[in-house]
N, C-alpha and C positions, 0 to 999 in steps of 0.2 A: 566439348568441355566449356567453351565460351558461351554456348547457348544455355548451359545449366546455370552458370553464374548470372546471366542476364535474366533468367526466369525467376530467380529468387527475389522475394520482396525485400525492400531496403530494411536494414536493421533499425529499430526504433532508437531515438535519442533519449536514452535512459538518464543521461547526465542532467537533462532538463528537469527530470522528476527528482533525481537524487540530490541535487543541490538545495532545492527548497526543503526537502525532507531533512537533510543534514542540518540545515539552518534552524529548522523547527526543533530538532533534538537539542541543539546547543542552547536554545532559548529556555528550555524547560530543565529543571533540576530532576535528577533521578530520585525516585522514592527509596527509602532504606530497604535493603535486601532482607528477605525472610530467612532465618537460620534453618539449616537442615533440610532444604528443599530437595526432592529427588525428581528425576525425569523418567517418564516411561520409555520403554524400548521403541525404536523406530520400526516402521513397517515398510516393506518394499512396495513400490508402485509399478504396475505393469501397464504399458501403453502400446498402442499400435505404432510400429516404427515410423510409419509415414506421417503420423500426427504428433510426434514427439516435440518438434519445434514449436508448433502452435500451442500445444499443451503447456510447454515450459513458459512461453510468453504469457499465457493466461495465468499460470501459477505465480509468476513474478508480479504481474499486475495485481493479483489478488493479495499478495503479501504487502505490497506497497499501499494498497487501499486499506488494509487492516491497520497498518502502522499509522497511516494518515488519520484514520478514525480514532485510534487510541491517543494520538498526540492531541487531536482536537478535544477529546473528552478531558484529558489532563489539563489542557489550556483553560477550558471552561471552569474546572475546579479551582485552578489558580486565580482566575479572574474573580470568581465568586468569593474566594477566601481573601481577596485584596492583596495578594502577594506581588502583583505586577504594577509597575507605574503605568500611567496613561500611554506613554510612548511605547513601552514594551507591549501593551495590549494591542495598540495599533499595528506595530511591526509583526506581531504574532498573527493577528487577524489577516493582514495582507499576505503573509507567507502561506498560511493555510488556504486562503482563497486561491492563490496562484497555483498551489499544489493540486487543489481540487480541479481547477480549470485544465491544468496540464494532463491530469489523469483522465478527464473526460475526453480531451483531444486524442490521447493515445488509444483509448477504447474505441472511439469512432474510427480512427485510422485503421484499426485492425478488426473492425466489424463487431465490436462488443458494446454493450451498455454496462454501466457500473453495476447494475443488478445481476448481470451475467457472471460477475466475479464471485458471487456468494456461493461457497462450496457447501454441499449438503453433507453433514457429518453423521448421517443416519440417526440413531436414537438420541444423539446429543443436540440435534437441530441443525441450524445453519451456522456457518462461521461468523458472518457479519450480522449485526442486528438489523431488524426490518427497517426499511426507509420510513422516515417520519413524514 
């Protein structure tokens, strides 16, 4: 039993990613909600029982990367609109850069590249926009 625990890889420090992400959320105001929005029904995901942990880690990293990119786009819109002070722009830029660096570190630590996190959604295309 002790050999099983020693063989598992260490759990990633997701707090190091979560704190800058939460800070970036606090710096941006939420857009107004659209009235009457409905959500489609969820689908079940089937995975190989031995790969569930790795798949879950990749999914979490993908979601965090998607949120990071969305926050970055919203921040650019706010900067372009002139809604932020120079200090807020600097703080937001530093926070987003730190989050990007930490995401890159986590991907390397687990054998991924940021490009590996892009899910293929079939006829809808990919989840994340193509790298610029």
